[in-house]
C-alpha positions as CSV (number, residue, x, y, z in Angstrom):
1,X,85.5,121.2,65.5
2,X,87.2,120.4,68.8
3,X,90.5,118.4,68.6
4,X,91.2,116.2,71.6
5,X,94.9,115.8,71.9
6,X,95.4,114.2,75.3
7,X,92.6,111.7,75.7
8,X,94.2,109.0,73.5
9,X,90.9,108.1,71.8
10,X,88.8,107.8,75.0
11,X,85.4,109.4,75.3
12,X,84.2,111.5,78.2
13,X,81.6,108.8,78.9
14,X,84.3,106.1,79.3
15,X,86.3,108.4,81.6
16,X,83.2,109.2,83.7
17,X,82.4,105.5,84.0
18,X,85.9,104.5,84.9
19,X,86.0,107.2,87.6
20,X,82.8,105.8,89.1
21,X,83.8,102.2,88.9
22,X,87.2,102.9,90.5
23,X,85.6,105.0,93.2
24,X,83.2,102.1,94.1
25,X,86.2,99.6,94.2
26,X,88.1,102.0,96.5
27,X,85.1,102.6,98.7
28,X,84.6,98.8,99.1
29,X,88.3,98.3,99.9
30,X,88.3,101.1,102.4
31,X,85.2,99.8,104.1
32,X,86.7,96.3,104.3
33,X,90.0,97.5,105.8
34,X,88.2,99.7,108.3
35,X,85.9,96.9,109.3
36,X,88.8,94.5,109.6
37,X,90.6,97.0,111.9
38,X,87.5,97.5,114.0
39,X,86.8,93.8,114.4
40,X,90.4,93.0,115.3
41,X,91.3,95.4,118.1
42,X,94.3,93.4,119.2
43,X,95.7,93.2,115.7
44,X,99.3,92.0,115.5
45,X,101.8,91.3,112.7
46,X,100.7,87.7,112.4
47,X,97.0,88.5,111.9
48,X,97.8,91.3,109.4
49,X,100.3,89.0,107.6
50,X,97.8,86.2,107.6
51,X,95.2,88.4,105.9
52,X,97.5,89.6,103.2
53,X,98.9,86.1,102.6
54,X,95.6,85.0,101.3
55,X,95.3,85.1,97.5
56,X,91.8,86.7,97.5
57,X,93.1,89.6,99.6
58,X,96.1,90.1,97.3
59,X,93.8,90.2,94.3
60,X,91.5,92.6,96.1
61,X,94.4,94.8,97.0
62,X,95.8,94.6,93.4
63,X,92.4,95.6,92.1
64,X,92.4,98.6,94.6
65,X,95.9,99.6,93.4
66,X,94.8,99.5,89.7
67,X,91.6,101.4,90.6
68,X,93.5,104.1,92.4
69,X,95.9,104.4,89.5
70,X,93.1,104.7,87.0
71,X,91.2,107.1,89.2
72,X,94.3,109.3,89.7
73,X,95.2,109.3,86.0
74,X,91.7,110.3,84.9
75,X,91.4,113.0,87.5
76,X,94.9,114.4,87.0
77,X,94.6,114.2,83.2
78,X,91.4,116.3,83.4
79,X,93.0,118.8,85.8
80,X,96.1,119.2,83.6
81,X,94.1,119.5,80.4
82,X,91.8,122.1,82.0
83,X,94.4,124.3,83.7
84,X,97.7,123.8,81.9
85,X,97.2,125.6,78.5
86,X,100.8,125.3,77.4
87,X,101.1,122.0,75.4
88,X,104.7,121.5,76.4
89,X,104.0,122.0,80.1
90,X,100.9,119.8,80.0
91,X,102.6,116.9,78.3
92,X,105.6,117.2,80.6
93,X,103.3,117.2,83.7
94,X,101.3,114.3,82.3
95,X,104.6,112.4,81.6
96,X,105.7,112.9,85.2
97,X,102.2,111.8,86.4
98,X,102.3,108.6,84.3
99,X,105.8,107.8,85.6
100,X,104.7,108.3,89.2
101,X,101.6,106.1,88.7
102,X,103.7,103.4,87.0
103,X,106.3,103.4,89.8
104,X,103.4,103.2,92.4
105,X,101.9,100.2,90.6
106,X,105.1,98.3,90.2
107,X,106.0,99.0,93.8
108,X,102.6,97.8,95.0
109,X,102.7,94.7,92.9
110,X,106.2,94.0,94.3
111,X,105.0,94.4,97.9
112,X,101.9,92.2,97.3
113,X,103.4,89.4,95.3
114,X,107.1,89.6,96.2
115,X,108.9,87.1,98.2
């Protein structure tokens, strides 16, 4: 019987599905940003600020931040589980990863929704 220590009750199917959904969200966000940059060749601060002052863009950006956090966590959790055989080292590395992702999310939310 295989004991899964680091998945916190998730299944492989849910991880696979979350990777795919987050990848689609990130692809859509990337295509949108690239298209916006291509269709606005004389982009200045006011146009960029105007885009990100709209609520729908802030929500879309927040969704992209959450998607990249989920995508990164699942990917790095898989890599650390596969390659770090020492439980202490693996848990330590995953704790650092979780902290980094949390800081990234809080910082992104502060930038998007801050004053």
